[in-house]
C-alpha positions in Angstrom: 0.0 0.0 0.0 2.9 2.4 0.7 4.0 2.1 -2.9 0.6 3.0 -4.4 1.1 6.8 -4.4 4.4 6.1 -6.3 2.7 4.1 -9.1 1.9 7.2 -11.1 4.2 10.0 -12.4 6.0 12.1 -9.8 3.8 15.1 -10.5 0.5 13.1 -10.5 -1.0 15.0 -7.5 -0.5 18.3 -9.4 -1.8 16.9 -12.6 -4.9 15.7 -10.8 -5.4 18.7 -8.6 -5.1 16.6 -5.4 -4.8 18.7 -2.3 -4.6 15.8 0.2 -4.5 12.0 0.1 -5.4 10.2 3.3 -5.4 6.5 4.1 -7.6 5.5 7.0 -7.3 2.0 8.6 -9.4 0.6 11.4 -7.9 -0.1 14.7 -7.9 -3.8 15.9 -11.3 -5.6 15.8 -11.2 -6.2 19.6 -10.9 -2.4 20.2 -13.9 -1.8 17.8 -16.1 -4.5 19.3 -18.2 -2.2 21.6 -18.9 0.3 18.8 -19.7 -2.5 16.4 -22.2 -4.1 18.9 -23.9 -0.7 19.6 -24.4 0.1 16.0 -25.0 -3.5 14.8 -22.1 -2.8 12.4 -21.0 -4.8 9.4 -17.8 -6.8 9.3 -14.4 -5.1 9.6 -13.0 -3.5 6.4 -9.5 -3.0 5.2 -9.5 0.8 5.0 -10.6 3.9 3.3 -8.8 6.2 0.9 -9.7 9.9 0.8 -8.6 12.0 -2.1 -9.3 15.7 -1.6 -9.8 18.0 -4.6 -11.2 21.5 -4.7 -14.3 21.0 -6.8 -16.1 18.8 -9.2 -14.7 20.8 -12.1 -11.2 19.6 -11.1 -12.4 16.0 -11.4 -14.1 16.6 -14.7 -11.2 18.4 -16.4 -8.1 17.0 -14.8 -9.0 13.4 -14.1 -10.7 12.7 -17.5 -8.4 14.3 -20.0 -4.8 14.7 -21.0 -1.9 14.0 -18.7 -4.1 13.8 -15.7 -6.1 11.0 -17.2 -2.9 9.1 -17.9 -1.8 9.6 -14.2 -5.2 8.4 -13.0 -5.0 5.3 -15.2 -1.6 4.5 -13.7 -3.2 4.5 -10.2 -6.1 2.3 -11.5 -3.7 -0.2 -13.0 -1.8 -0.4 -9.7 -5.0 -0.8 -7.7 -5.6 -4.2 -9.5 -2.9 -5.5 -7.2 -4.8 -4.8 -3.9 -8.3 -3.5 -4.3 -11.2 -5.9 -4.4 -13.5 -3.8 -6.7 -16.5 -6.2 -6.3 -16.6 -5.3 -2.5 -15.5 -1.7 -2.8 -17.4 1.5 -2.9 -16.2 4.6 -4.8 -18.0 7.9 -4.8 -17.6 11.7 -5.0 -18.8 13.6 -1.9 -19.0 17.0 -0.4 -18.0 17.5 3.2 -20.5 19.3 5.5 -19.1 20.1 8.9 -21.9 19.8 11.5 -20.0 20.1 14.8 -16.5 21.4 15.4 -13.8 21.6 12.9 -13.6 24.5 10.4 
C-alpha cells in the first residue's frame, strides 16, 4: 500500500489537482467491538482512501483528460494489485461540517 502513491508520475498530484491524500485504517477488531455491537455494524473492512480536490470541475477536467487521465489510469492499474472492486465503494462527496472543525 505504501508504494501505491508512487505508481503514477512524480507530478500526479499536481496533474490531478489533489490537495490531500489520506489512508484510514481501522484499529484492531477487539478495540472496535463495543462500537460495532452498539451500531450492529458490518464486518471489519481493510481501509478507506480519501482524495481531496477543490471542486467537481477539477475531477471533470483534470482526471478525465490529457496527462491527468494518464496519471489516474496509472493508479487504477496499480489498484488491481490490492483493491477488491467487487466489494469496494467509490463515490464523489461533499463535506458538510456539522459540529466542530472548520
